[in-house]
N, C-alpha and C positions, 0 to 999 in steps of 0.2 A: 814530916815534910809537906810542904805546901803544894797544891795543884794549882795551876794557872793557866787561865784561858785568857781570851782577848781583853774583857772586861770585868773578869771575876776572879777572886783570889780566896781559895778555901785553906784554912789551917786548923789546927788542934784547937778548938774552943771558939773560932771566929770565921765569919765569912765577909767578905769585902767586894763591893761593886765599885767600878771605877767608871764616873760618869762623864769624866773628861771635862774640859772648861766649861764653865756657867754659859759662855756665849753659844756654845754649840748645843746646848740642851732642848733648842726648839726643833731639832731633827727628831726627837722622839715622838711617837704617833700612836696614839689608840684608834681603833675600828671595830665595827661589828665583826665577828661575835663577842670580843673581849670587852667591849662597852658597848651600851645601847646608842650612844651617838658618837660621831668621830670627835677627837680632842686632840689637839696639837700642843706639844709642849709637857707632855704627862707620860710617865713610864713606870709602871708597877714592878716592884723589885723581889716579891715573894719567891719566885723560880729560882732567882739568882742567889738569894740569900739563904734558902733551905729553911724558910719560916713557915711554921704549921699555925701559929696563932697571932701573927702581926703582918699587917700589911704596911708597907712603906712604898713611897713613890718619890721620882725626882719629878719637879715642876717648874717650867719656865712661862712666864706670862708677860706680854709688852705691857706697859704702863698703862692703866685705865682699862684693862680687860678683866673678865672673871673667868675662872676654871669651872666648866660644868662639873656639877657634883654628880659622882656615880657612886653608887651604893647597893649591894646586893648581899643576900645571903644564899649559900648553897645548902 
């Protein structure tokens, strides 16, 4: 049986995150302490997808803009 929350669905052998329509992805924001600099339009999914070894994110950028590069090891 699957468990469902507002944006996430977990089932046997899968996890699914519903980010909504691409036009709404700019609502996602990162800010310290999760990232050294604030970033709009980026959202990490590790905690929603129960991932231990993979980091995945949703990204939305206006034309001509660059995503700040965020990388760290724990």
